[in-house]
C-alpha positions as a printed NumPy array, in Angstrom:
array([[178.679, -24.782,  39.718],
       [176.626, -23.149,  36.969],
       [173.195, -24.146,  35.637],
       [174.664, -26.078,  32.684],
       [176.709, -28.234,  35.088],
       [173.59 , -28.975,  37.152],
       [171.624, -29.894,  34.036],
       [174.382, -32.238,  32.86 ],
       [174.411, -34.057,  36.217],
       [170.635, -34.52 ,  36.142],
       [170.776, -35.882,  32.59 ],
       [173.486, -38.354,  33.578],
       [175.614, -37.169,  30.69 ],
       [179.05 , -38.753,  30.573],
       [181.97 , -36.764,  31.939],
       [183.097, -34.236,  29.363],
       [179.597, -33.498,  28.01 ],
       [177.164, -30.738,  28.946],
       [173.955, -29.143,  27.751],
       [173.903, -25.637,  26.281],
       [170.571, -23.799,  26.121],
       [169.361, -22.693,  22.692],
       [166.92 , -20.184,  24.225],
       [167.562, -16.552,  23.34 ],
       [165.182, -14.833,  25.776],
       [165.898, -13.994,  29.401],
       [162.369, -14.999,  30.44 ],
       [161.897, -18.348,  32.157],
       [160.032, -20.533,  29.652],
       [158.118, -23.58 ,  30.832],
       [160.288, -25.737,  28.572],
       [163.637, -24.944,  27.024],
       [165.623, -26.538,  24.259],
       [169.325, -27.261,  24.541],
       [172.045, -28.979,  22.576],
       [174.493, -31.498,  24.062],
       [178.132, -30.516,  23.575],
       [181.517, -31.98 ,  24.426],
       [183.819, -30.016,  26.724],
       [186.789, -31.137,  24.631],
       [186.133, -31.171,  20.873],
       [186.245, -34.42 ,  18.933],
       [188.916, -34.23 ,  16.179],
       [186.279, -34.881,  13.499],
       [182.9  , -33.827,  14.924],
       [183.984, -30.887,  17.081],
       [181.984, -29.911,  20.181],
       [178.563, -31.04 ,  18.917],
       [177.332, -34.641,  19.261],
       [176.233, -35.878,  15.822],
       [173.551, -38.548,  15.569],
       [173.406, -38.957,  11.791],
       [173.475, -37.189,   8.442],
       [170.892, -37.125,   5.69 ],
       [171.265, -35.827,   2.157],
       [170.124, -32.366,   3.245],
       [170.687, -32.207,   7.021],
       [172.958, -32.909,   9.937],
       [171.276, -34.245,  13.083],
       [172.683, -33.509,  16.55 ],
       [171.802, -34.636,  20.104],
       [169.699, -32.171,  22.063],
       [167.391, -32.153,  25.063],
       [164.252, -30.476,  26.366],
       [164.24 , -29.504,  30.034],
       [161.724, -27.748,  32.267],
       [162.305, -24.482,  34.111],
       [163.639, -26.453,  37.111],
       [166.389, -27.847,  34.813],
       [164.922, -31.367,  34.832],
       [165.214, -33.489,  31.714],
       [161.931, -33.926,  29.878],
       [163.388, -35.847,  26.947],
       [166.283, -36.081,  24.544],
       [165.569, -34.733,  21.056],
       [167.177, -34.444,  17.664],
       [168.333, -31.025,  16.487],
       [168.148, -30.92 ,  12.677],
       [170.336, -28.416,  10.836],
       [169.771, -27.982,   7.119],
       [172.97 , -28.526,   5.136],
       [173.553, -29.015,   1.434],
       [177.234, -29.898,   1.899],
       [176.597, -33.632,   1.33 ],
       [174.882, -33.255,  -2.022],
       [176.983, -33.971,  -5.095],
       [175.002, -32.04 ,  -7.686],
       [177.312, -33.223, -10.49 ],
       [176.382, -36.884,  -9.905],
       [172.683, -36.153,  -9.558],
       [172.513, -34.627, -13.027],
       [169.485, -32.46 , -12.326],
       [170.976, -29.527, -10.489],
       [168.54 , -27.043, -11.996],
       [165.599, -28.568, -10.102],
       [167.526, -28.783,  -6.802],
       [167.736, -25.233,  -5.549],
       [167.208, -23.359,  -2.279],
       [163.465, -23.042,  -2.906],
       [163.155, -26.824,  -3.367],
       [164.994, -27.601,  -0.12 ],
       [163.158, -24.898,   1.82 ],
       [159.861, -26.413,   0.685],
       [161.022, -29.868,   1.856],
       [161.673, -28.426,   5.303]])
């Protein structure tokens, strides 16, 4: 049983879901951030667990755990995405550019 399986059991995630760490370093941080994924992909959403979409972001289910792999809390993982914006309908594409959305974030 690997660490991700142990974390999933402690979080009481449903069967078929697990937590994947988003930490890049090999050091043991006090807290680490992870994202909840499905073992078997959903036909529409894939492996990630979506919470909602906004005009400029997709929001996924994540979690913070301590270095003993205990759940601290569930969190939202926001990923900037402009795929949902229909610039043609908005009519003011020139003012909606990468710099504008980066400033919003």
